[in-house]
N, C-alpha and C positions, 0 to 999 in steps of 0.2 A: 744618061745621072753621069754627074761630073768625074772631073780627076776626084777631087774630094771624097767624094761618094765612095767610089772605088777603093781608096786607102783605106776609109774607115771603116768598110764593110767585110776588107781581107783582113783587117787586126781583129773588131769584133765582129764576132759572128751572131750575136743577136740586129736585128734592126737597129740602123744610128738614129737620134733623134731627127724628127721631121724640120724644125727649126732651124736657120739660116745656124743663130749664138751657139747653140746648145750643138750642134755637129762640129762649128769649131771650137768649141770649149773641151769638147771628146781629144779632139784633134792633137788641139795643143796639149792635154795634158801629157796622150802618149805620144805625141815627138820628143816633150820636153823632159821626159824621163830620160833617154837616151843620152843625155847628156848631166843628168844631175835624177839621183836613186829620192831625190826629197821631192816629190808630186804633192806641196801643202797646198796648193790651187789652183784652178785652170778661171783660164777667162778669156770672154771673148774679145776683148779689148787687144787682145795679141793675133785678131784674126779678123781685121773689117774688112768691110763688103769693098770691095777691090772696084775700082774705074775699068773701061771696057779693057782699055790697055795696058792697066795692069794685072787685070785679070787673065789676059793669056802669056806675062811674065811667071806670075803666079804659077798657071799649067806647068810652063815647063820646067818650074821650081821644083815643082811636085813629080815629075815625069822624071827628071832630075835625082831625086831622092830614092824614086824606085830602083830605079836603075841603078844607084848604086846599092841597095838592100840586094840585089840578086846576086852585082858581079863583084862588089866588093868586100875583102874577107876582112869578117869582124873577129876579136879575140876570140868566144868561143864557137859561136855560128850565127848564123844569118838571123833578122829580125824574126823573121817569120816563123825558126825554126823555136826559136825561143818560149812564140806565144804560142805556139801550133803543137806542141810535145808538151802536156805537161808531166811531169814525173822522170823526164829524162834524165835528170842529173842528179848530184850526190843531194841528199836531203837537207834541211837545216836542223838546227839542234832546237831547245824548249825559248822560247821566248824571241827569239831571233831568224831572221830570214838568211839562207845562205847563198845560191849562186844567182847566175842573173836569169838563165833559166825559171828557178822557182819564183822569183821575184817577179818577175816579169807574168807570170800567169798566176800570182795572187795580185798583183795591180790591175788585171783585165777583168778578173771577177769583181773587187771594189769599183771599178769604170761601172761594169754592170749594172751593179747593185745602187751607184750613186745614179745612177739614168732612169731608177724605178720612181725617184720623186716626185712627188705630185705636187704642181705649182698652178696657181692661176696663171694663165696665158699671156696676161702683161707684162708678169716679172722679167724682170732684165738683171743681165749677170754684172756684177763691180768686182772690183778682184782690192778695196779697200772696206778697214771697219770703220763705217761711216759712220754706227751710232755708239762706239766706243765701248762695246759691252761685249763681243763678237770673237774677241781674241784667242780663243780655243773651243774644243769640243763642250756640247754638254754634260756628258761623263763618258769616264773612258771603264771600258769591260776589266775586270780584272782576269785577264785572261792573256797566255802566251800568242806568238804568231799574229798577233794583230796587224791589221791595214787599217790605215784611217784617211780618209781624202775627204775634200771639203770644197762647197763653193758659198760663193755669197751673192745675192741676189738684193734689189731695190723694186720696187712698188709701192704705189698711189692707194694706199689700205689702210684701215686701221687691223693693228695685231692681231684681235681676237676675230676679225674676219678673217685674214687670213690662216689661222690656226685651225677657224671651223672648216674651212673650204680645204685644208689636208686633212682633216678626223673625216670627210664626208667623200673622201677620193682616194682609199688607199689602195695601193694595187692588191692583185689577186693573190686571194695567201695571208695579206698582212694583216697584223693586230696590233693596237697599243699596248706595251708593255710597262710604261712609266709616263708620268706626267710632269710639271715642274711651273711652280708658279713661283713670281716676284723675287727674281736675283738679280745680278748684275750692279752696278756703281749705283741707280736710281730703283733698283727695287720690282723693277718694271718689266721685264725680261721674262718670256715664259717657254716651255720647250715642251716637247713628248720626245715620246722613243718607241718606232715601230720596227716588229721582227718581222722579217721574212723567208719564206720559208728555203730549203735548201733541198737538194738533190744530189744523189751520186756519194762517192767515199772521198772525195777529197774538200766538197763545200761541207765545212765546219758550222759557222753563224753568218747573218746575213742582217743588219740592220741598219735605222736608218734613226740619223738621231735630229731632229729640226727645234731653233731656238729663232722667236720671234723678238724682236725689238726696238722699238720705235725710236723715229729719229726725230731729238726735238720736241717740238710741240708741234709739228707739221702730224699732218694724216699718210704720212710714207714709215712704210715699214721695211727693217732690213732685216733679212733673212738668213743662218745659216743654216748649211744641209749639210752632216758628215753621215757617209758610208763608212761604217765599219766590219769589217770583214775578217773571216780567219778560212785561209782555204791550203790543204795539206798536201803535199806530194805525196805518190806510192812508196810502199820500204823496199828498198833496192834489198837485194838476193844477201849482201852480206849482212845487214841486221836484222838477219831470223836466227832462231836459238840452235846453236851448235849441237850437232846429232851425237851418239854415245855418251859416255862419263857417268856421271854420278846426279841425278837432281833431288834434291831435299824440298819437302814443302814445311814452312811453319805458318800456323794459327797461332788465338790466341784468345786466354780464359776471359778477359780483362781490354774491354776498348771504350778509350773516352777521350772528347776533344780537347778537355780540358787537360790531362795528364798522357802521357808515353803508355804503350798498347803495354800490356802487361801477363806473366803467364803466358810466355809463349810455349806451343806444343811442337816437335818437329820429326817428321815424319821421313824417313827414306822408302822412295816409289821402287816397284820392281819395273821390268820393263814395260809392261803393257801400260802401265798407270803410264811412265812416264812419255812414252810414246803420245800419249794421249792430250798431256798436259804440253807438251811440244807442237802438237796441232794447234793446240785454244791458244798459244800466244802468237803463233806464226801468221794466224786468221786475223789477229787483229788490226786496223787501222793507225796510223798515225793519229796523235789527237795536239795540241796544245796544253801544255800546264793552265791546269785556271788557280787562282793567287784565292787562297780562302783566309779568313780569319784566324779559323778553326778546322781543325781535319784529323782524320781518326787510322792508324794505321790496319789494316784489315787484314794483311797476310805478306808471306817474303817467300819468291820460290829462286831456288839456289841450284846455279848447276855448276858441277867439280869435272874436269878431263878423272880424278881417282879420288877415289875417297883422302881425309885428310887432307886432300889438297886445297892450294887458294880457289878462290872463286872465278868463274872464267867470264859468267853469264848470269844477271840477276833482276829479276822482274820482281817490285814491289808496288801492291797493291795499294787503293787511298778512297776513303769514303768519297772525299769532295771531287766533282765531278768528273768521275768514273774513270779519273786518273793512271794508271801504269807506268811508273817510274822503273828504267831502264838505263843497267850500266852494262857495258863490256871491260872486263879487265882493271875494273874500277873508275874505266869513263866512263862519263854521262852519255847517255844515245836521247836521238827522239824519243819524244812520251808518249806512249800507247794508248788507246782510247777504248773501254769495254763498257759499250751505251748498255747492252743485253743482256750483261754480269757472266755471259759465256766463259770467260775463265775465273771467275768468282766461283762458279757454281763448279767446276771442274777441279778448282782449289778447295773446296768444301767436300765434295765427293772419296777423297782421299784420305783424310782426316777421323782420327777413332769418332764415335760416334756418342762416345762421354768424354770429351775431352775437349779444349780449345771451342767452347761455348758463342765467345761474345763472334768468333768468325764464322763460325754456322748459322746464328743467329742472324747475319751482314747476309749469307746466301740465303736465308730464307724472305729477310725480308727485302731482297731486292726487287726491283721492278722489273716484270717479264715483259719483251719485248717480242 
């Protein structure tokens, strides 16, 4: 195993790509991120096949880099520490990444997703938009904390044939969720988006967006592949609900996507109810904000140090994307995610049976996992 392979295997736990070009592309993406957070694209042109004498110099350089990683102090922590310890840093707010640790881990997940792309074996990496219509992704999900990495490829094959290959060689568990016909300056660019399965509390979204564009009148096709991912760190203890004080739950009689929720019904919880609701909030994982054209306010939970005092902590449930928006002393905190409706059901259980009908109806209609 070469020194380059040792380095790639140390950074990415999954087996690296088999070909030299793809392995070089992964190395280029990882190492370039040390100098710039903008990993717009990666290219094997930055890692050319060396001759015998230059290969030895390359090994010396890589060894020197690895020694520097272990013995030269970084401003926050070592490279491997940032990559191997997810959730050890302060988490980020909605729509943006926070510290280097969370950014590195999100980037590693995005790279692993990008490596899942399946293309004909003779596809070759490039760094230029030769077709002139692949300057951006096929589409961008309306979601916060999104990481988008992409690669460009050229191959001597018609676009329809390449797309058929991709659709017949999907990664295990993947499925096509959208297709596109006729876009770009010549309305000849086609594309598709496939979703990949995610696992664990950190992986929220993983999908690959492909675009296929003919190059001039030749039989050459250029492909752009974007990995679009969302990775969320663990919740630190400082973002849990405060103990003690007063807990109030507000439900609504009327909920509409076209207008604000109305007919608020507010109840103050007893000690047992308050403890149960705190546990439900604290059990939720972090999740990105989902940006929807229409949304509905389902409920509001307010935590106060004492009756009549200002709110110290508040969680607000929305219908779109199972998003729970959090504020602490009126300051926005990272959003939470309630995919199994556990908090929504806890809210519904404390509302009066003959009031707040819209919120209670949302509980009854919630997807049960």
